[in-house]
Every structure is written in structure tokens, then in C-alpha cells.
PDB file with SEQRES, HELIX, SHEET and CRYST1 records, atoms N, CA, C and O in Angstrom:
SEQRES   1 A   82  UNK UNK UNK UNK UNK UNK UNK UNK UNK UNK UNK UNK UNK          
SEQRES   2 A   82  UNK UNK UNK UNK UNK UNK UNK UNK UNK UNK UNK UNK UNK          
SEQRES   3 A   82  UNK UNK UNK UNK UNK UNK UNK UNK UNK UNK UNK UNK UNK          
SEQRES   4 A   82  UNK UNK UNK UNK UNK UNK UNK UNK UNK UNK UNK UNK UNK          
SEQRES   5 A   82  UNK UNK UNK UNK UNK UNK UNK UNK UNK UNK UNK UNK UNK          
SEQRES   6 A   82  UNK UNK UNK UNK UNK UNK UNK UNK UNK UNK UNK UNK UNK          
SEQRES   7 A   82  UNK UNK UNK UNK                                              
HELIX    1 AA1 UNK A   22  UNK A   33  1                                  12    
HELIX    2 AA2 UNK A   50  UNK A   56  1                                   7    
HELIX    3 AA3 UNK A   66  UNK A   71  5                                   6    
SHEET    1 AA1 3 UNK A  14  UNK A  18  0                                        
SHEET    2 AA1 3 UNK A  37  UNK A  42  1                                        
SHEET    3 AA1 3 UNK A  61  UNK A  65  1                                        
CRYST1    1.000    1.000    1.000  90.00  90.00  90.00 P 1           1          
ATOM      1  N   UNK A   1       0.419 -28.913 -13.514  1.00  0.00           N  
ATOM      2  CA  UNK A   1       1.065 -30.047 -14.138  1.00  0.00           C  
ATOM      3  C   UNK A   1       2.444 -29.648 -14.635  1.00  0.00           C  
ATOM      4  O   UNK A   1       2.646 -28.535 -15.121  1.00  0.00           O  
ATOM      5  N   UNK A   2       3.364 -30.544 -14.510  1.00  0.00           N  
ATOM      6  CA  UNK A   2       4.717 -30.240 -14.942  1.00  0.00           C  
ATOM      7  C   UNK A   2       4.937 -30.569 -16.418  1.00  0.00           C  
ATOM      8  O   UNK A   2       5.907 -30.091 -17.006  1.00  0.00           O  
ATOM      9  N   UNK A   3       4.076 -31.364 -17.028  1.00  0.00           N  
ATOM     10  CA  UNK A   3       4.235 -31.752 -18.425  1.00  0.00           C  
ATOM     11  C   UNK A   3       3.361 -30.867 -19.307  1.00  0.00           C  
ATOM     12  O   UNK A   3       2.182 -30.667 -19.018  1.00  0.00           O  
ATOM     13  N   UNK A   4       3.939 -30.341 -20.379  1.00  0.00           N  
ATOM     14  CA  UNK A   4       3.169 -29.517 -21.302  1.00  0.00           C  
ATOM     15  C   UNK A   4       2.307 -30.427 -22.162  1.00  0.00           C  
ATOM     16  O   UNK A   4       2.816 -31.289 -22.878  1.00  0.00           O  
ATOM     17  N   UNK A   5       0.996 -30.226 -22.086  1.00  0.00           N  
ATOM     18  CA  UNK A   5       0.059 -31.043 -22.852  1.00  0.00           C  
ATOM     19  C   UNK A   5      -0.708 -30.201 -23.856  1.00  0.00           C  
ATOM     20  O   UNK A   5      -1.764 -30.612 -24.337  1.00  0.00           O  
ATOM     21  N   UNK A   6      -0.190 -29.041 -24.169  1.00  0.00           N  
ATOM     22  CA  UNK A   6      -0.849 -28.173 -25.127  1.00  0.00           C  
ATOM     23  C   UNK A   6      -2.153 -27.594 -24.615  1.00  0.00           C  
ATOM     24  O   UNK A   6      -3.068 -27.331 -25.395  1.00  0.00           O  
ATOM     25  N   UNK A   7      -2.243 -27.396 -23.322  1.00  0.00           N  
ATOM     26  CA  UNK A   7      -3.439 -26.817 -22.730  1.00  0.00           C  
ATOM     27  C   UNK A   7      -4.557 -27.807 -22.473  1.00  0.00           C  
ATOM     28  O   UNK A   7      -5.633 -27.412 -22.026  1.00  0.00           O  
ATOM     29  N   UNK A   8      -4.328 -29.095 -22.747  1.00  0.00           N  
ATOM     30  CA  UNK A   8      -5.349 -30.114 -22.525  1.00  0.00           C  
ATOM     31  C   UNK A   8      -5.036 -30.846 -21.234  1.00  0.00           C  
ATOM     32  O   UNK A   8      -3.906 -31.286 -21.019  1.00  0.00           O  
ATOM     33  N   UNK A   9      -6.033 -30.977 -20.379  1.00  0.00           N  
ATOM     34  CA  UNK A   9      -5.847 -31.704 -19.122  1.00  0.00           C  
ATOM     35  C   UNK A   9      -5.652 -33.185 -19.413  1.00  0.00           C  
ATOM     36  O   UNK A   9      -6.356 -33.759 -20.245  1.00  0.00           O  
ATOM     37  N   UNK A  10      -4.707 -33.792 -18.736  1.00  0.00           N  
ATOM     38  CA  UNK A  10      -4.461 -35.219 -18.877  1.00  0.00           C  
ATOM     39  C   UNK A  10      -5.166 -35.930 -17.740  1.00  0.00           C  
ATOM     40  O   UNK A  10      -4.943 -35.621 -16.569  1.00  0.00           O  
ATOM     41  N   UNK A  11      -6.007 -36.873 -18.082  1.00  0.00           N  
ATOM     42  CA  UNK A  11      -6.792 -37.590 -17.094  1.00  0.00           C  
ATOM     43  C   UNK A  11      -6.044 -38.841 -16.654  1.00  0.00           C  
ATOM     44  O   UNK A  11      -5.413 -39.499 -17.481  1.00  0.00           O  
ATOM     45  N   UNK A  12      -6.102 -39.188 -15.356  1.00  0.00           N  
ATOM     46  CA  UNK A  12      -5.430 -40.410 -14.891  1.00  0.00           C  
ATOM     47  C   UNK A  12      -5.984 -41.646 -15.597  1.00  0.00           C  
ATOM     48  O   UNK A  12      -7.149 -41.671 -15.994  1.00  0.00           O  
ATOM     49  N   UNK A  13      -5.160 -42.653 -15.748  1.00  0.00           N  
ATOM     50  CA  UNK A  13      -5.609 -43.860 -16.433  1.00  0.00           C  
ATOM     51  C   UNK A  13      -6.429 -44.767 -15.531  1.00  0.00           C  
ATOM     52  O   UNK A  13      -7.209 -45.582 -16.025  1.00  0.00           O  
ATOM     53  N   UNK A  14      -6.269 -44.643 -14.212  1.00  0.00           N  
ATOM     54  CA  UNK A  14      -7.044 -45.442 -13.258  1.00  0.00           C  
ATOM     55  C   UNK A  14      -7.630 -44.527 -12.197  1.00  0.00           C  
ATOM     56  O   UNK A  14      -6.957 -43.625 -11.697  1.00  0.00           O  
ATOM     57  N   UNK A  15      -8.904 -44.768 -11.855  1.00  0.00           N  
ATOM     58  CA  UNK A  15      -9.603 -43.917 -10.896  1.00  0.00           C  
ATOM     59  C   UNK A  15     -10.315 -44.796  -9.873  1.00  0.00           C  
ATOM     60  O   UNK A  15     -10.918 -45.810 -10.223  1.00  0.00           O  
ATOM     61  N   UNK A  16     -10.240 -44.397  -8.611  1.00  0.00           N  
ATOM     62  CA  UNK A  16     -10.954 -45.075  -7.538  1.00  0.00           C  
ATOM     63  C   UNK A  16     -12.225 -44.299  -7.246  1.00  0.00           C  
ATOM     64  O   UNK A  16     -12.170 -43.104  -6.956  1.00  0.00           O  
ATOM     65  N   UNK A  17     -13.369 -44.966  -7.321  1.00  0.00           N  
ATOM     66  CA  UNK A  17     -14.660 -44.376  -6.997  1.00  0.00           C  
ATOM     67  C   UNK A  17     -15.122 -45.000  -5.684  1.00  0.00           C  
ATOM     68  O   UNK A  17     -15.240 -46.220  -5.575  1.00  0.00           O  
ATOM     69  N   UNK A  18     -15.381 -44.157  -4.694  1.00  0.00           N  
ATOM     70  CA  UNK A  18     -15.848 -44.640  -3.393  1.00  0.00           C  
ATOM     71  C   UNK A  18     -17.350 -44.416  -3.287  1.00  0.00           C  
ATOM     72  O   UNK A  18     -17.802 -43.296  -3.050  1.00  0.00           O  
ATOM     73  N   UNK A  19     -18.107 -45.468  -3.462  1.00  0.00           N  
ATOM     74  CA  UNK A  19     -19.555 -45.410  -3.350  1.00  0.00           C  
ATOM     75  C   UNK A  19     -20.234 -45.196  -4.689  1.00  0.00           C  
ATOM     76  O   UNK A  19     -19.766 -44.422  -5.523  1.00  0.00           O  
ATOM     77  N   UNK A  20     -21.362 -45.905  -4.884  1.00  0.00           N  
ATOM     78  CA  UNK A  20     -22.120 -45.782  -6.126  1.00  0.00           C  
ATOM     79  C   UNK A  20     -23.499 -45.185  -5.863  1.00  0.00           C  
ATOM     80  O   UNK A  20     -24.511 -45.692  -6.346  1.00  0.00           O  
ATOM     81  N   UNK A  21     -23.522 -44.115  -5.101  1.00  0.00           N  
ATOM     82  CA  UNK A  21     -24.746 -43.339  -4.969  1.00  0.00           C  
ATOM     83  C   UNK A  21     -24.845 -42.429  -6.182  1.00  0.00           C  
ATOM     84  O   UNK A  21     -24.229 -42.700  -7.213  1.00  0.00           O  
ATOM     85  N   UNK A  22     -25.606 -41.361  -6.071  1.00  0.00           N  
ATOM     86  CA  UNK A  22     -25.786 -40.439  -7.206  1.00  0.00           C  
ATOM     87  C   UNK A  22     -24.464 -39.838  -7.672  1.00  0.00           C  
ATOM     88  O   UNK A  22     -24.168 -39.826  -8.867  1.00  0.00           O  
ATOM     89  N   UNK A  23     -23.679 -39.343  -6.735  1.00  0.00           N  
ATOM     90  CA  UNK A  23     -22.427 -38.684  -7.095  1.00  0.00           C  
ATOM     91  C   UNK A  23     -21.394 -39.674  -7.618  1.00  0.00           C  
ATOM     92  O   UNK A  23     -20.703 -39.391  -8.597  1.00  0.00           O  
ATOM     93  N   UNK A  24     -21.287 -40.825  -6.976  1.00  0.00           N  
ATOM     94  CA  UNK A  24     -20.347 -41.847  -7.434  1.00  0.00           C  
ATOM     95  C   UNK A  24     -20.678 -42.340  -8.826  1.00  0.00           C  
ATOM     96  O   UNK A  24     -19.784 -42.542  -9.647  1.00  0.00           O  
ATOM     97  N   UNK A  25     -21.973 -42.536  -9.098  1.00  0.00           N  
ATOM     98  CA  UNK A  25     -22.400 -42.971 -10.424  1.00  0.00           C  
ATOM     99  C   UNK A  25     -22.061 -41.922 -11.471  1.00  0.00           C  
ATOM    100  O   UNK A  25     -21.521 -42.250 -12.527  1.00  0.00           O  
ATOM    101  N   UNK A  26     -22.373 -40.662 -11.186  1.00  0.00           N  
ATOM    102  CA  UNK A  26     -22.072 -39.584 -12.137  1.00  0.00           C  
ATOM    103  C   UNK A  26     -20.571 -39.516 -12.399  1.00  0.00           C  
ATOM    104  O   UNK A  26     -20.140 -39.353 -13.541  1.00  0.00           O  
ATOM    105  N   UNK A  27     -19.782 -39.641 -11.338  1.00  0.00           N  
ATOM    106  CA  UNK A  27     -18.318 -39.611 -11.493  1.00  0.00           C  
ATOM    107  C   UNK A  27     -17.834 -40.795 -12.321  1.00  0.00           C  
ATOM    108  O   UNK A  27     -16.985 -40.640 -13.199  1.00  0.00           O  
ATOM    109  N   UNK A  28     -18.372 -41.970 -12.041  1.00  0.00           N  
ATOM    110  CA  UNK A  28     -17.954 -43.173 -12.760  1.00  0.00           C  
ATOM    111  C   UNK A  28     -18.268 -43.059 -14.248  1.00  0.00           C  
ATOM    112  O   UNK A  28     -17.427 -43.386 -15.086  1.00  0.00           O  
ATOM    113  N   UNK A  29     -19.464 -42.601 -14.580  1.00  0.00           N  
ATOM    114  CA  UNK A  29     -19.836 -42.481 -15.990  1.00  0.00           C  
ATOM    115  C   UNK A  29     -18.974 -41.438 -16.699  1.00  0.00           C  
ATOM    116  O   UNK A  29     -18.584 -41.634 -17.850  1.00  0.00           O  
ATOM    117  N   UNK A  30     -18.676 -40.334 -16.020  1.00  0.00           N  
ATOM    118  CA  UNK A  30     -17.817 -39.307 -16.620  1.00  0.00           C  
ATOM    119  C   UNK A  30     -16.416 -39.861 -16.852  1.00  0.00           C  
ATOM    120  O   UNK A  30     -15.833 -39.662 -17.918  1.00  0.00           O  
ATOM    121  N   UNK A  31     -15.880 -40.556 -15.854  1.00  0.00           N  
ATOM    122  CA  UNK A  31     -14.531 -41.118 -15.985  1.00  0.00           C  
ATOM    123  C   UNK A  31     -14.465 -42.138 -17.122  1.00  0.00           C  
ATOM    124  O   UNK A  31     -13.470 -42.194 -17.845  1.00  0.00           O  
ATOM    125  N   UNK A  32     -15.516 -42.942 -17.285  1.00  0.00           N  
ATOM    126  CA  UNK A  32     -15.536 -43.908 -18.381  1.00  0.00           C  
ATOM    127  C   UNK A  32     -15.524 -43.206 -19.730  1.00  0.00           C  
ATOM    128  O   UNK A  32     -14.898 -43.687 -20.674  1.00  0.00           O  
ATOM    129  N   UNK A  33     -16.212 -42.071 -19.830  1.00  0.00           N  
ATOM    130  CA  UNK A  33     -16.198 -41.309 -21.083  1.00  0.00           C  
ATOM    131  C   UNK A  33     -14.800 -40.759 -21.377  1.00  0.00           C  
ATOM    132  O   UNK A  33     -14.475 -40.459 -22.526  1.00  0.00           O  
ATOM    133  N   UNK A  34     -13.975 -40.628 -20.333  1.00  0.00           N  
ATOM    134  CA  UNK A  34     -12.599 -40.158 -20.502  1.00  0.00           C  
ATOM    135  C   UNK A  34     -11.630 -41.328 -20.676  1.00  0.00           C  
ATOM    136  O   UNK A  34     -10.413 -41.142 -20.664  1.00  0.00           O  
ATOM    137  N   UNK A  35     -12.177 -42.533 -20.837  1.00  0.00           N  
ATOM    138  CA  UNK A  35     -11.394 -43.769 -21.049  1.00  0.00           C  
ATOM    139  C   UNK A  35     -10.545 -44.169 -19.855  1.00  0.00           C  
ATOM    140  O   UNK A  35      -9.484 -44.770 -20.025  1.00  0.00           O  
ATOM    141  N   UNK A  36     -10.992 -43.846 -18.656  1.00  0.00           N  
ATOM    142  CA  UNK A  36     -10.264 -44.254 -17.455  1.00  0.00           C  
ATOM    143  C   UNK A  36     -10.740 -45.635 -17.014  1.00  0.00           C  
ATOM    144  O   UNK A  36     -11.912 -45.975 -17.172  1.00  0.00           O  
ATOM    145  N   UNK A  37      -9.833 -46.420 -16.466  1.00  0.00           N  
ATOM    146  CA  UNK A  37     -10.197 -47.688 -15.838  1.00  0.00           C  
ATOM    147  C   UNK A  37     -10.707 -47.372 -14.436  1.00  0.00           C  
ATOM    148  O   UNK A  37     -10.142 -46.524 -13.746  1.00  0.00           O  
ATOM    149  N   UNK A  38     -11.770 -48.049 -14.014  1.00  0.00           N  
ATOM    150  CA  UNK A  38     -12.375 -47.755 -12.714  1.00  0.00           C  
ATOM    151  C   UNK A  38     -12.201 -48.891 -11.735  1.00  0.00           C  
ATOM    152  O   UNK A  38     -12.294 -50.067 -12.085  1.00  0.00           O  
ATOM    153  N   UNK A  39     -11.945 -48.509 -10.500  1.00  0.00           N  
ATOM    154  CA  UNK A  39     -11.988 -49.408  -9.357  1.00  0.00           C  
ATOM    155  C   UNK A  39     -13.050 -48.815  -8.446  1.00  0.00           C  
ATOM    156  O   UNK A  39     -12.880 -47.713  -7.925  1.00  0.00           O  
ATOM    157  N   UNK A  40     -14.148 -49.545  -8.251  1.00  0.00           N  
ATOM    158  CA  UNK A  40     -15.281 -49.034  -7.485  1.00  0.00           C  
ATOM    159  C   UNK A  40     -15.417 -49.838  -6.201  1.00  0.00           C  
ATOM    160  O   UNK A  40     -15.421 -51.068  -6.219  1.00  0.00           O  
ATOM    161  N   UNK A  41     -15.528 -49.119  -5.081  1.00  0.00           N  
ATOM    162  CA  UNK A  41     -15.705 -49.753  -3.777  1.00  0.00           C  
ATOM    163  C   UNK A  41     -16.973 -49.191  -3.150  1.00  0.00           C  
ATOM    164  O   UNK A  41     -17.165 -47.976  -3.106  1.00  0.00           O  
ATOM    165  N   UNK A  42     -17.831 -50.072  -2.667  1.00  0.00           N  
ATOM    166  CA  UNK A  42     -19.038 -49.657  -1.954  1.00  0.00           C  
ATOM    167  C   UNK A  42     -19.308 -50.674  -0.859  1.00  0.00           C  
ATOM    168  O   UNK A  42     -19.131 -51.874  -1.067  1.00  0.00           O  
ATOM    169  N   UNK A  43     -19.733 -50.207   0.300  1.00  0.00           N  
ATOM    170  CA  UNK A  43     -19.996 -51.099   1.421  1.00  0.00           C  
ATOM    171  C   UNK A  43     -21.289 -51.884   1.239  1.00  0.00           C  
ATOM    172  O   UNK A  43     -21.518 -52.877   1.930  1.00  0.00           O  
ATOM    173  N   UNK A  44     -22.122 -51.449   0.324  1.00  0.00           N  
ATOM    174  CA  UNK A  44     -23.409 -52.119   0.082  1.00  0.00           C  
ATOM    175  C   UNK A  44     -23.250 -53.210  -0.970  1.00  0.00           C  
ATOM    176  O   UNK A  44     -22.468 -53.065  -1.909  1.00  0.00           O  
ATOM    177  N   UNK A  45     -24.000 -54.308  -0.810  1.00  0.00           N  
ATOM    178  CA  UNK A  45     -23.968 -55.397  -1.789  1.00  0.00           C  
ATOM    179  C   UNK A  45     -24.602 -54.982  -3.112  1.00  0.00           C  
ATOM    180  O   UNK A  45     -24.175 -55.429  -4.176  1.00  0.00           O  
ATOM    181  N   UNK A  46     -25.615 -54.133  -3.046  1.00  0.00           N  
ATOM    182  CA  UNK A  46     -26.339 -53.702  -4.245  1.00  0.00           C  
ATOM    183  C   UNK A  46     -26.567 -52.191  -4.185  1.00  0.00           C  
ATOM    184  O   UNK A  46     -27.683 -51.746  -3.920  1.00  0.00           O  
ATOM    185  N   UNK A  47     -25.520 -51.401  -4.430  1.00  0.00           N  
ATOM    186  CA  UNK A  47     -25.654 -49.945  -4.342  1.00  0.00           C  
ATOM    187  C   UNK A  47     -26.626 -49.410  -5.396  1.00  0.00           C  
ATOM    188  O   UNK A  47     -26.817 -50.032  -6.440  1.00  0.00           O  
ATOM    189  N   UNK A  48     -27.240 -48.254  -5.120  1.00  0.00           N  
ATOM    190  CA  UNK A  48     -28.269 -47.725  -6.016  1.00  0.00           C  
ATOM    191  C   UNK A  48     -27.804 -47.463  -7.442  1.00  0.00           C  
ATOM    192  O   UNK A  48     -28.625 -47.539  -8.356  1.00  0.00           O  
ATOM    193  N   UNK A  49     -26.561 -47.164  -7.675  1.00  0.00           N  
ATOM    194  CA  UNK A  49     -26.088 -46.853  -9.023  1.00  0.00           C  
ATOM    195  C   UNK A  49     -25.587 -48.045  -9.812  1.00  0.00           C  
ATOM    196  O   UNK A  49     -25.191 -47.888 -10.967  1.00  0.00           O  
ATOM    197  N   UNK A  50     -25.592 -49.236  -9.222  1.00  0.00           N  
ATOM    198  CA  UNK A  50     -24.996 -50.407  -9.869  1.00  0.00           C  
ATOM    199  C   UNK A  50     -25.726 -50.792 -11.158  1.00  0.00           C  
ATOM    200  O   UNK A  50     -25.082 -51.036 -12.179  1.00  0.00           O  
ATOM    201  N   UNK A  51     -27.043 -50.849 -11.125  1.00  0.00           N  
ATOM    202  CA  UNK A  51     -27.803 -51.249 -12.322  1.00  0.00           C  
ATOM    203  C   UNK A  51     -27.569 -50.269 -13.469  1.00  0.00           C  
ATOM    204  O   UNK A  51     -27.387 -50.683 -14.614  1.00  0.00           O  
ATOM    205  N   UNK A  52     -27.573 -48.981 -13.166  1.00  0.00           N  
ATOM    206  CA  UNK A  52     -27.345 -47.972 -14.200  1.00  0.00           C  
ATOM    207  C   UNK A  52     -25.938 -48.089 -14.757  1.00  0.00           C  
ATOM    208  O   UNK A  52     -25.741 -47.980 -15.967  1.00  0.00           O  
ATOM    209  N   UNK A  53     -24.963 -48.309 -13.895  1.00  0.00           N  
ATOM    210  CA  UNK A  53     -23.582 -48.461 -14.359  1.00  0.00           C  
ATOM    211  C   UNK A  53     -23.457 -49.670 -15.276  1.00  0.00           C  
ATOM    212  O   UNK A  53     -22.773 -49.611 -16.298  1.00  0.00           O  
ATOM    213  N   UNK A  54     -24.113 -50.760 -14.913  1.00  0.00           N  
ATOM    214  CA  UNK A  54     -24.047 -51.962 -15.740  1.00  0.00           C  
ATOM    215  C   UNK A  54     -24.730 -51.758 -17.085  1.00  0.00           C  
ATOM    216  O   UNK A  54     -24.312 -52.342 -18.084  1.00  0.00           O  
ATOM    217  N   UNK A  55     -25.785 -50.927 -17.122  1.00  0.00           N  
ATOM    218  CA  UNK A  55     -26.493 -50.655 -18.370  1.00  0.00           C  
ATOM    219  C   UNK A  55     -25.727 -49.669 -19.253  1.00  0.00           C  
ATOM    220  O   UNK A  55     -25.618 -49.871 -20.463  1.00  0.00           O  
ATOM    221  N   UNK A  56     -25.201 -48.608 -18.652  1.00  0.00           N  
ATOM    222  CA  UNK A  56     -24.616 -47.506 -19.420  1.00  0.00           C  
ATOM    223  C   UNK A  56     -23.096 -47.518 -19.472  1.00  0.00           C  
ATOM    224  O   UNK A  56     -22.505 -46.941 -20.384  1.00  0.00           O  
ATOM    225  N   UNK A  57     -22.470 -48.156 -18.524  1.00  0.00           N  
ATOM    226  CA  UNK A  57     -21.014 -48.105 -18.437  1.00  0.00           C  
ATOM    227  C   UNK A  57     -20.342 -49.148 -19.300  1.00  0.00           C  
ATOM    228  O   UNK A  57     -20.592 -50.345 -19.154  1.00  0.00           O  
ATOM    229  N   UNK A  58     -19.501 -48.700 -20.187  1.00  0.00           N  
ATOM    230  CA  UNK A  58     -18.711 -49.583 -21.042  1.00  0.00           C  
ATOM    231  C   UNK A  58     -17.245 -49.256 -20.795  1.00  0.00           C  
ATOM    232  O   UNK A  58     -16.830 -48.108 -20.951  1.00  0.00           O  
ATOM    233  N   UNK A  59     -16.465 -50.249 -20.413  1.00  0.00           N  
ATOM    234  CA  UNK A  59     -15.046 -50.006 -20.193  1.00  0.00           C  
ATOM    235  C   UNK A  59     -14.472 -50.954 -19.166  1.00  0.00           C  
ATOM    236  O   UNK A  59     -15.076 -51.970 -18.822  1.00  0.00           O  
ATOM    237  N   UNK A  60     -13.305 -50.608 -18.688  1.00  0.00           N  
ATOM    238  CA  UNK A  60     -12.569 -51.415 -17.721  1.00  0.00           C  
ATOM    239  C   UNK A  60     -13.054 -51.067 -16.317  1.00  0.00           C  
ATOM    240  O   UNK A  60     -12.660 -50.047 -15.753  1.00  0.00           O  
ATOM    241  N   UNK A  61     -13.916 -51.925 -15.753  1.00  0.00           N  
ATOM    242  CA  UNK A  61     -14.511 -51.656 -14.449  1.00  0.00           C  
ATOM    243  C   UNK A  61     -14.269 -52.842 -13.528  1.00  0.00           C  
ATOM    244  O   UNK A  61     -14.629 -53.975 -13.849  1.00  0.00           O  
ATOM    245  N   UNK A  62     -13.659 -52.573 -12.384  1.00  0.00           N  
ATOM    246  CA  UNK A  62     -13.494 -53.565 -11.333  1.00  0.00           C  
ATOM    247  C   UNK A  62     -14.246 -53.044 -10.127  1.00  0.00           C  
ATOM    248  O   UNK A  62     -14.089 -51.882  -9.753  1.00  0.00           O  
ATOM    249  N   UNK A  63     -15.072 -53.898  -9.503  1.00  0.00           N  
ATOM    250  CA  UNK A  63     -15.788 -53.404  -8.333  1.00  0.00           C  
ATOM    251  C   UNK A  63     -15.690 -54.385  -7.177  1.00  0.00           C  
ATOM    252  O   UNK A  63     -15.605 -55.600  -7.359  1.00  0.00           O  
ATOM    253  N   UNK A  64     -15.706 -53.815  -5.988  1.00  0.00           N  
ATOM    254  CA  UNK A  64     -15.683 -54.561  -4.739  1.00  0.00           C  
ATOM    255  C   UNK A  64     -16.887 -54.076  -3.941  1.00  0.00           C  
ATOM    256  O   UNK A  64     -16.906 -52.944  -3.458  1.00  0.00           O  
ATOM    257  N   UNK A  65     -17.890 -54.940  -3.808  1.00  0.00           N  
ATOM    258  CA  UNK A  65     -19.138 -54.540  -3.167  1.00  0.00           C  
ATOM    259  C   UNK A  65     -19.381 -55.363  -1.915  1.00  0.00           C  
ATOM    260  O   UNK A  65     -19.102 -56.561  -1.890  1.00  0.00           O  
ATOM    261  N   UNK A  66     -19.904 -54.720  -0.874  1.00  0.00           N  
ATOM    262  CA  UNK A  66     -20.292 -55.404   0.355  1.00  0.00           C  
ATOM    263  C   UNK A  66     -19.258 -56.397   0.833  1.00  0.00           C  
ATOM    264  O   UNK A  66     -18.127 -56.026   1.148  1.00  0.00           O  
ATOM    265  N   UNK A  67     -19.642 -57.652   0.887  1.00  0.00           N  
ATOM    266  CA  UNK A  67     -18.781 -58.717   1.399  1.00  0.00           C  
ATOM    267  C   UNK A  67     -17.572 -58.966   0.505  1.00  0.00           C  
ATOM    268  O   UNK A  67     -16.577 -59.521   0.971  1.00  0.00           O  
ATOM    269  N   UNK A  68     -17.630 -58.571  -0.764  1.00  0.00           N  
ATOM    270  CA  UNK A  68     -16.512 -58.785  -1.679  1.00  0.00           C  
ATOM    271  C   UNK A  68     -15.292 -57.966  -1.318  1.00  0.00           C  
ATOM    272  O   UNK A  68     -14.198 -58.238  -1.812  1.00  0.00           O  
ATOM    273  N   UNK A  69     -15.457 -56.965  -0.463  1.00  0.00           N  
ATOM    274  CA  UNK A  69     -14.310 -56.124  -0.112  1.00  0.00           C  
ATOM    275  C   UNK A  69     -13.172 -56.956   0.453  1.00  0.00           C  
ATOM    276  O   UNK A  69     -12.011 -56.558   0.358  1.00  0.00           O  
ATOM    277  N   UNK A  70     -13.485 -58.105   1.039  1.00  0.00           N  
ATOM    278  CA  UNK A  70     -12.435 -58.925   1.644  1.00  0.00           C  
ATOM    279  C   UNK A  70     -11.553 -59.600   0.598  1.00  0.00           C  
ATOM    280  O   UNK A  70     -10.524 -60.173   0.956  1.00  0.00           O  
ATOM    281  N   UNK A  71     -11.921 -59.551  -0.687  1.00  0.00           N  
ATOM    282  CA  UNK A  71     -11.093 -60.187  -1.706  1.00  0.00           C  
ATOM    283  C   UNK A  71      -9.973 -59.285  -2.193  1.00  0.00           C  
ATOM    284  O   UNK A  71      -9.130 -59.714  -2.981  1.00  0.00           O  
ATOM    285  N   UNK A  72      -9.952 -58.032  -1.732  1.00  0.00           N  
ATOM    286  CA  UNK A  72      -8.865 -57.141  -2.125  1.00  0.00           C  
ATOM    287  C   UNK A  72      -7.558 -57.643  -1.521  1.00  0.00           C  
ATOM    288  O   UNK A  72      -7.522 -58.004  -0.345  1.00  0.00           O  
ATOM    289  N   UNK A  73      -6.494 -57.671  -2.303  1.00  0.00           N  
ATOM    290  CA  UNK A  73      -5.209 -58.101  -1.753  1.00  0.00           C  
ATOM    291  C   UNK A  73      -4.819 -57.236  -0.559  1.00  0.00           C  
ATOM    292  O   UNK A  73      -5.040 -56.025  -0.567  1.00  0.00           O  
ATOM    293  N   UNK A  74      -4.258 -57.837   0.434  1.00  0.00           N  
ATOM    294  CA  UNK A  74      -3.906 -57.115   1.650  1.00  0.00           C  
ATOM    295  C   UNK A  74      -2.961 -55.950   1.375  1.00  0.00           C  
ATOM    296  O   UNK A  74      -3.020 -54.925   2.055  1.00  0.00           O  
ATOM    297  N   UNK A  75      -2.096 -56.104   0.386  1.00  0.00           N  
ATOM    298  CA  UNK A  75      -1.132 -55.042   0.089  1.00  0.00           C  
ATOM    299  C   UNK A  75      -1.822 -53.787  -0.443  1.00  0.00           C  
ATOM    300  O   UNK A  75      -1.252 -52.699  -0.358  1.00  0.00           O  
ATOM    301  N   UNK A  76      -3.032 -53.909  -0.988  1.00  0.00           N  
ATOM    302  CA  UNK A  76      -3.719 -52.738  -1.510  1.00  0.00           C  
ATOM    303  C   UNK A  76      -4.755 -52.190  -0.541  1.00  0.00           C  
ATOM    304  O   UNK A  76      -5.286 -51.099  -0.748  1.00  0.00           O  
ATOM    305  N   UNK A  77      -5.044 -52.939   0.514  1.00  0.00           N  
ATOM    306  CA  UNK A  77      -6.038 -52.477   1.478  1.00  0.00           C  
ATOM    307  C   UNK A  77      -5.451 -51.349   2.313  1.00  0.00           C  
ATOM    308  O   UNK A  77      -4.276 -51.386   2.678  1.00  0.00           O  
ATOM    309  N   UNK A  78      -6.264 -50.353   2.612  1.00  0.00           N  
ATOM    310  CA  UNK A  78      -5.814 -49.253   3.446  1.00  0.00           C  
ATOM    311  C   UNK A  78      -6.094 -49.607   4.885  1.00  0.00           C  
ATOM    312  O   UNK A  78      -7.160 -50.128   5.211  1.00  0.00           O  
ATOM    313  N   UNK A  79      -5.157 -49.330   5.728  1.00  0.00           N  
ATOM    314  CA  UNK A  79      -5.361 -49.595   7.150  1.00  0.00           C  
ATOM    315  C   UNK A  79      -4.884 -48.407   7.965  1.00  0.00           C  
ATOM    316  O   UNK A  79      -4.050 -47.617   7.524  1.00  0.00           O  
ATOM    317  N   UNK A  80      -5.427 -48.304   9.145  1.00  0.00           N  
ATOM    318  CA  UNK A  80      -5.059 -47.222  10.049  1.00  0.00           C  
ATOM    319  C   UNK A  80      -3.932 -47.730  10.951  1.00  0.00           C  
ATOM    320  O   UNK A  80      -4.078 -48.767  11.599  1.00  0.00           O  
ATOM    321  N   UNK A  81      -2.839 -47.024  10.995  1.00  0.00           N  
ATOM    322  CA  UNK A  81      -1.749 -47.440  11.878  1.00  0.00           C  
ATOM    323  C   UNK A  81      -1.963 -46.828  13.253  1.00  0.00           C  
ATOM    324  O   UNK A  81      -2.424 -45.694  13.385  1.00  0.00           O  
ATOM    325  N   UNK A  82      -1.614 -47.612  14.285  1.00  0.00           N  
ATOM    326  CA  UNK A  82      -1.828 -47.119  15.650  1.00  0.00           C  
ATOM    327  C   UNK A  82      -0.568 -46.610  16.284  1.00  0.00           C  
ATOM    328  O   UNK A  82      -0.591 -46.163  17.431  1.00  0.00           O  
TER     329      UNK A  82                                                      
END                                                                             
């Protein structure tokens, strides 16, 4: 890091979590404890970690699940250039 933070790591204010399986859920809960805003994307309509996140996760959480992925603004969607 180029900024001196007194030896303390500075956590990003926004984090993208890809998938809410075991690892995604653990990452999401840890990031919330660090006061990060989350953007969660999962191809499944009801990923396995969703219920736990809704029960335990408190904070700024935006999620795009299954069919909802199409609501992401085109400017933020990632695409492969040919």
C-alpha cells in the first residue's frame, strides 16, 4: 500500500462476492464485519448461503441472483470482447 495507515490494513469499502456457497458465505460475513458494502452475484435463484446471510448478515448488501442478473446496468456488466 502506498498510504501509511499505521500498520493497519485498509479494507475496501465495496466488495464483489461471486457465489454464495460455503466460501462465498464465509467471505461475505467476514466482509460485513469489516463494514464493507457487498455486491453478491450467484447464478442460482436460491444459493445455499442465502438464508444464513439473511439471518446473520447486517449491512449494505445488494444481490443479483439467477434471473435477476439481467437487471444489472449494461455499463457494469462484464463482457468478453472478440
